[in-house]
C-alpha positions, 0 to 999 in steps of 0.5 A, a space after each residue: 950628436 949627443 947633447 947634454 943639456 937643455 933648455 926649459 921654457 920662460 914659464 918653467 923658469 918663473 915657477 922655478 924661480 918662484 917656489 925657490 924663493 918659497 922653498 930653498 929647493 935648488 932648480 935641479 931639485 924642481 925639475 926631479 919632482 916636476 918629472 916625477 909629476 909629469 910622469 902621472 900625468 897621461 901621455 897625450 897631454 905631453 906638450 913639445 913645442 914650449 919654447 926655450 928661454 928658460 932655465 939652462 940645465 945640464 943632463 947630470 943634474 938632473 939626472 946623474 947616476 940615475 939616467 937609466 932609471 929615468 929613461 926607462 921610466 920615459 920610455 914606459 910612459 910613453 909606451 916605446 923605446 926611445 933614441 938617445 936624442 929623443 929622451 934627452 932632450 925632448 923628453 925630458 924636457 917636456 916632462 919638466 915643463 909639464 911638471 913644473 905647471 902641476 908642481 905650481 899648482 899643486 903648491 898654490 894649492 897645498 902651500 907647504 909643498 914639502 909636506 904635502 909631497 911628504 903625504 903622497 909617500 903612499 901614492 905611485 909618483 
């Protein structure tokens, strides 16, 4: 069975709601930023046991026409091929949940998230 939806953790939902109020960025945009920031972190700290009591997100709005690129980046990050059922929702959810925490911390530190992220253009996200 192919899954096209996932539910974030409750903490991710709360972070996205707070960031949406402050930045006007929607959850689908915040999800992309969260994945990018998570991919900068080590693979060992990726957690797959978070709750699923948060936002209901659709695969198309998260990865869209770049789904193959996201899958390749995540496979490169974990160092192995992923079956479709592993990649989505398991790995995408884990990266969104971890990345949301990183994004929230960066926002609290930088205060102006958009300017901060724009300043990262020279770094590999």
